[in-house]
N, C-alpha and C positions, 0 to 999 in steps of 0.2 A: 643171804649176807653173801655179797660178793666177793670170790676170790682176785686178791690181791697180788699184785708184783711187789716181791722185796728187794728195796734200794738199802744198800748200804753207803750211808755218808759219811768222810772220812776226812777228818781235819782238827786239826789241834784247838780251834775257836768255839767253844762252847758255844759262843753269839752265834756267829753263822750258822752249827749246827742245830741250834733250836729256829732260826728264821726258815732255815730249809725245810726243816721238820715241820713247820706250819704250815708252808706254802703245797707242800707234798703230800701230806698225812692223809688227806681226803681220798688222795684217789693210788696210795700206795702203802705198804707196810715198811715201816721206816726201821731198820736198824742203823746205829750211830756208836763208833769208835773214836777217842780222840788222836792216835796216830798212828802211823802207817806199820809197826811191828803186832798193834792188834789187828788190822786189818788182814795182814800175811796171815796170823792166827788162825782165823776166822776164816778166811778163805781155805786155805790147806787143810782143813777139818772136811774135804768132799764139800766145799764151795757152802756149807751149813744152809741150802737153799735158798742161795742169793740170784737174783736175776740179772743186775746192772749194780754199778757202781758209779758217785759221785766223790772222786778223788780230788783234795786239793793239792796244789802243788808245791806251796809255800809249808811246808813243816820242820820243826827242827829235829837230828838225826837222822831220821830219814826221811826223805821228801817224797811227794809224789811221782816223781821219774825214778827214783830207788824203788817203789814198791811196785811200778809196770815193769822193771827191768828183775826183780824175785820173781815174779808172776811170769816173764816171759820165760826165765829159766826153769822154773819149775813146770812149765806146760798148763798154767790155767788161764783158760781162757773165758773171759768176762768182757761183754759189753762196757766201756768205760767213760765218763765224761770227765773231765780237770776241769777246777774250779781253780778262777786266777783272779787276781787284781790287775796279771800283766800277759794278756793274750798277744805276746810279742810275736814278731816272725819266726824269732828263734825258737819260742816254745812252741809255736805251731810245727815247727819243722820236726823237732823233737819230740813231738808229739805223735806226730804219723809214724814216726817208726815202731811205735807200737799197736797202730792200728786205733787208737782213739777216736771216738765217733765225733765228738764235739766240746765245746769250751761253753761253761757260765760265768759270766766277769761277774764279778763285786764292783761295786755294792750291788744288789741283787735286785732287780724287777720282778716282782712276784708274775703279773700275767707271762712276761715274756720266758721265765722260769718256768713255771708252769706246762706253756704252749710247748717248747722244745723237748722236757720231760716226758710231756705224752706221747709226743709224734714219735720221737727218740724210741719208744718203748711198744707202740702201739698200743696205748691204753684211748679209751675214749674219754671227754670230760665228762659226761653226764653218765657216769656209771649209777649215782644212789639217785634214782626220779625222784625219793621225797626228800631231797635238800634242793629241787631245783628252783624253787620258789624264794628258799634262805639265799641261795647264791646270786640269784637274778635283783636281791635287793639289795646284797652286800657291794654286787658289781655297780648297781646302778649308784649306790652313795659312794663309793669309789669313783667312779666317772666323776660326780657332782663336785665331790671334794678335790679330785684333782684339776679339773676344769679350774673350778673357782681359785686353786693357786695356781695354776698357769696366767690366771688374768691378772692376778693381785701382785704375781713376780714382775711382770711386763711393766706394772706402771711405776712400779718400787723404784725396780732396778733403771729405769729413765730419769728416777729422781735421783736416785744416787748417784747415778754418770753426772746429772746435771749439777750436783751440788760438789762436787768434786769427793764424793764417798765410795769405798770399795765393798762393790757387792761380793767379790769374793768371802770377804770376812763374812760376809752373812752366810754363806755357804758353809764355810768352816765352822762357823757356829752351830749351823744344824744338825752337821755330823758328829760333832763332839757332844752335843746334847742327846744325840740316840745314844752314841757310844755309852755314853753315862746313864742313860736309863733305862737300854737294856742289862747292862751290868747290873743297875739297883733291882730290877725285876728278877734276876736271879738269884741274886743275896738275898735278898728280901722274901723268894717264893711267890713273888705277888700272883695274882690269877688275873693275869692284863696280858691281851695278846700282842705278840710281839710288832703287828704291823698296825696296833693301836699305839705300840710305844714309837712306832716309827712316823706314824701322824704328829703326834707330840711335836716330835723334833722336826718335821717340815716347819711348824709353827713359828719355830724358836727363829727362821730366817726372818718372818717380818716384827722381831722384837723394836725394832727402831723406826715402825714404822709412823709413829704419831709425830715423828720432825718434819714431815710432810707439811703437816699443820702448824710448824712452830717457825716462825722469821728466822733467815740463816743466822741474822749476828748472833743468837743466842746460840750456836749450837758451831759457828764455825770459827771462833776464837777462844782461847784463853782467858781475855781480857775484858770482862762483861759484868754489867754493873747487879747489883742486887735484885734488880726488876726482871730482870732479861735472864737471870737466875733462876726467878721464879717464875717465868714463863717457859723455861728449857723444862722443868720440873713435871710442866704442865703435859708434856709430850706423852706423857706414861696413858694419863686419861686420855687425848686424843688418839692415842695410837688403837685403844680398846673400843672407842666411839667406832674408827674407821673400816675396823673388821666386824664389825656388829651391824652395817651396813646392811651385810648378805641376812638375810632372814630365812632362807630355805633351810625347809628342815632336813633335807641330804645333808647340808654341812654344819648342822648343830653342834656338834663334837668336834669339830674343828676350830670354828668358829670361839666354840668355850673356850680353850685350851690355847688359841691367838690370843683371843682379846686378856685372858689371866696375865699370859706371859710378856703381852705390852705394857698393861698395865702393873707388874708387879716384877720386872726383871731389876728394879734399882733397889729392892727391898734388900733388909740385911738379917742375917742369925739375930744379930742383938738388937733390930729394935730401931736401928738408927736409920734405918734408908726412907724412902719415899714412895708414892705420896702417901702411904697409910700407916707408916712406922711397923709392920706387920713381925712379931719376933716367934723363933722357935717354932715350932708346927702351925704355927696360923697361916704361912704361906703353901702354897704345894710343891712338889717336889721338883715338874715342869720347871716351874717358874728358878727355884735355885737351883736345877742343873744348869737351866740356859744363864745364868747369871753367872754361874763359873765358867764356863764356855767361851763366855764374852771375853771375862775376863783374862784368861788362861788363854785365849789365839791372840789377842793382843798385846802381848809380852811374847810368845813363843814363836810367833810368826815373823816379827821384827831381824831374826839372825836366821839364817839357811842351816844352822847345826842341828838340825833335827836328832837330839842322840840323848843318850842320860842324864850327860851332865847337863844339856839343856834345859831338859826336862826338872832335873834338880834343881835349878836354878830358877826357872820358873815358880815351881812349887813354895819355895823359900819367899821369894818374893810376893806371892799374892798372900801367902801366911803371916807377913809382915801385919798387914791388916787383921789383927784378930777381932773375930765377930763377926764378920764379914759373908763367911759362905756355912751352910749345912753342912757338920761335922761328917756326916754320913756320906755327902758328896766328895769332900775331899777325899776318903780313904777308899772311894769308888776310882775316885781318877786315879791315885796310886796304883790300884789294883789292874786299870786300862793302859798300863803305863806302856808296853809295848804294841799295844793296837793303835794307841793316840801316837806315838813316832812313827810307826807304819802308815800309816795315813796320811800323815804328812809328808813321806817321804815319798809316798805314791804321788802328788802332786807337782812333784820338781821332774819338769821335761828333760 
């Protein structure tokens, strides 16, 4: 058994800690804490055998720079990589005063994070030879999925722009779906890898791709005939068929999830949706999460007031439509209030 270097993850977000742990645990021994005080307590106990630290900047009460200041005052020397959604010039300058080695940006890219951390801490990525075949298989599948997503995005984004629709809405829906699914996995202790949940979330980007096979008159105006409304509803089936044109075995998981979201994002918890009238637990959690994300973004993004009041207003508006959403997803959204608000704030330049 190889002797792993021990990294301390310091982040108030359990979701972000879990993502990093999944990315790094094959190469490092991971210890994690949820706040700066716990990190300092651990480090002041003679370092507790810690070889390096990944430290979030934005934490309540005691932020990352406060932790670095206390470490300096107490002459605690440790290689530190800062984790942040905002690697601004000011943050970089401030970090340099404490000898910080590098930054990791949120949202995380698995390969970039692993490459960077292995390089910084002098760890080869080929520690466990018996896992090389599995790693290559996973890497090949990831590449195939990412390649398919890239090609599908290029085609879909061109359609959206030419139709006067907003690709950034799809990006926000994808991120919101990710936030909801990861938290759902944590709450329900699902044995699902975080990277698989992120793959599900990427699928949500294409929820409306079936519009590519739908006459524009059916979705570009509110004043449509009953016949055109029926044609519009068929975009759910069309979307699933478009996604399934790729028969690659490497993309099978993504295709299954994506086609399901395309087909069922208009289903309702009370069974009054379309195309199949699924009710209660008949629909998938990723389709329920995407459905909520779509509705939430359409209201929340109308105004730049990304705060508690706007969040509460949107939740009240959505819950007026009783029976539309899976109650579990609604509760998860409430738990993710601050992560959702902070995500939207990060989009404001």
